[in-house]
C-alpha positions, 0 to 999 in steps of 0.5 A, spaced: 086 143 484 084 150 481 083 155 487 078 161 485 079 169 486 074 173 487 079 180 488 079 181 480 074 178 476 077 174 469 073 180 465 077 185 469 083 183 468 082 182 461 081 189 460 088 190 464 091 186 459 088 189 453 088 197 455 096 195 456 096 193 449 099 186 452 094 181 448 099 181 441 097 179 434 100 176 429 105 169 428 108 167 434 113 161 436 112 160 443 117 158 448 114 150 447 116 150 440 109 151 438 107 157 433 101 161 435 096 167 432 096 170 439 101 171 445 100 175 451 106 179 453 105 179 460 110 184 461 107 190 457 102 189 463 107 189 469 111 195 466 105 199 469 107 199 477 100 200 479 097 194 474 103 189 477 101 192 484 094 190 483 095 183 479 099 181 485 095 183 490 089 179 487 093 173 486 096 173 493 089 173 496 088 165 493 093 163 497 093 168 504 092 165 511 096 159 509 102 160 512 107 162 506 113 163 508 116 165 501 114 166 494 119 164 488 118 165 481 123 164 474 126 169 471 125 173 467 117 172 467 116 171 474 120 176 478 116 181 478 110 177 479 114 174 485 116 181 487 108 184 487 106 177 491 111 177 496 109 184 498 102 183 499 103 176 502 109 180 507 114 175 505 120 174 501 120 174 494 126 170 490 127 168 483 131 162 480 135 163 473 138 158 468 145 156 468 147 151 462 140 151 461 139 148 468 134 152 473 138 154 479 138 159 485 143 164 484 145 171 487 146 168 494 138 166 494 136 160 499 131 156 501 131 153 507 127 145 510 120 146 511 119 153 508 112 153 506 114 156 498 109 159 493 111 159 486 108 164 482 109 165 473 106 170 469 104 166 464 103 158 463 102 154 457 105 147 458 107 150 465 114 147 464 118 152 468 113 152 473 115 144 474 123 147 474 122 151 480 118 146 484 124 141 483 129 146 485 124 148 491 124 140 493 131 140 492 133 144 498 127 140 502 122 146 502 115 145 501 112 148 494 104 148 497 101 152 491 102 155 484 099 162 482 099 164 474 097 171 472 095 167 465 093 160 464 093 158 457 094 151 458 087 149 457 086 145 464 092 140 462 098 143 467 097 140 473 103 141 479 101 136 484 099 142 488 093 147 488 093 152 482 091 159 482 090 163 476 087 170 475 085 169 467 084 162 463 084 164 456 085 158 450 089 161 444 090 156 439 097 153 437 100 149 432 105 144 431 111 148 426 110 142 421 102 144 421 102 151 421 097 155 417 101 161 418 108 158 416 104 155 410 102 162 408 109 164 408 109 169 414 115 170 419 114 167 426 117 171 432 119 170 439 116 175 443 118 172 449 125 172 453 128 165 453 132 164 446 129 159 442 133 153 440 135 152 432 130 149 428 124 151 432 
């Protein structure tokens, strides 16, 4: 189920990303292991507090009035998004981190049974990190009631079993490393995101 958002048009969001030089061109190795000619580097947008606040407010609009108790996102990409959405909704904002490869709550953060929790992220392709955060939320007995993302690159394939809202849906072609035309041209792939890539990807 996709939630619509009318406070910022997709064109306005895309313009914010372009102005911030967040739509990168080159040869990129994605977190999923696939390769791409383009990459959405949301950190380039979120470095500007006025953009971060405006995007957070727009994303929060999709879930306002639903009794959200807390907003949570995965480190690193979801930290600032959670903070801005939480500020707009008037709730706490926390984040999960990986410890020995496992998504966990650290730093004294807690969830309470029955809390209504909104999970947020900067960009999703496969949605793997968001699913891990949802499992953390459920493990504490809290209730994930929605997922909000700035950019949805899943092509409609991401399904979290709760309403999903995104400010921008964009289709960026990606390739298996074995059939990547950029690799065939001998162009080195770079990993622009924050998570380390396993050897061999």
